[in-house]
N, C-alpha and C positions, 0 to 999 in steps of 0.2 A: 139492770139492762132493760131498755124499752124496745118493744117491737112496734113496727109501723103496721098500719092496716094492710099495706101491700104484702108484707112478710107473712101475716096471718092468713091472708087470702090464698097465697100460693104455697103455703107450707105443705099441703097435701100433694103438690105437683112436683114431686121429685122424680127425675128421670130413672127409668128402670135400667137403662144401659149407660155406659160411659164412652168417652172418646176412645177410639182405637179398638173397641170391642168388635169381635167377629159375630155377625148375625146372618140369619137366613131369612129370605122374604117369603111370607105366606100370604095367601089370598084372605083378605079381611072378611069377616062374617057379613053377609048381606044385611042382617038385622042391625049391625053397628053402623054401617054407612053403605047404603044401597048403590049410590052413585059411584063411589070410589071402588066398590066391589066390581061393578060392571066395567068401569074404566080399565082397571088392572087386568081383568079377565079378557077383554077384547082388544085393548090397545097396547098393553104392556105384558103380555103373557111370557115374554122372553126373560123377565126378571123374576118371575115366580119360581120358588125353590132354588134360587141362586144365592150364593154366599157373598157377603160384602163386608166392608169395614166402615164403622161410624167415623165420620170426619168432622161433624158439627152437630150441635144440639141447640134447638131454639124452643123457647117457651113463650107462647103468645100471651097477650093480656088476659085472655079468657082461660088460660091454663092448659091449652092444647100443646102437647109436646110433639115436635117434629124433628126427625133425625135425617141428616144428610148422610146417605150411605153410598160409598164408592163401590160400584159393581163393575169389574173389568175396565176401570178407568173412566166410567161415566157416573156422574153424581145424580142420585135420585132422592127426592124428599118423601119420606115415609112416616106414617104414624106408628106409635108404639105397638098397637094391636096387629100391625103387619109384620112384626119382627119376632124371630125366635133366637134365643141365645145359642151360639155355638161354642162349646167349651172344648 
């Protein structure tokens, strides 16, 4: 079996969560992404510490994993570092 360069490049980019997983939103560490930290803190504090369900997963060309999370019927696009698994 042959692997393409694309497959090797994104082999390490496996999503931590799966579709339909229940997750809780946490404030991302300011050292990871200062702009996103402040945006969520001041413009979207209503989603922090709220539970939601993953409805879509996207992996960008650079390997960034973004999750679409449904929180009370509203979809939010969040990074993996912003989510905690609810078991």
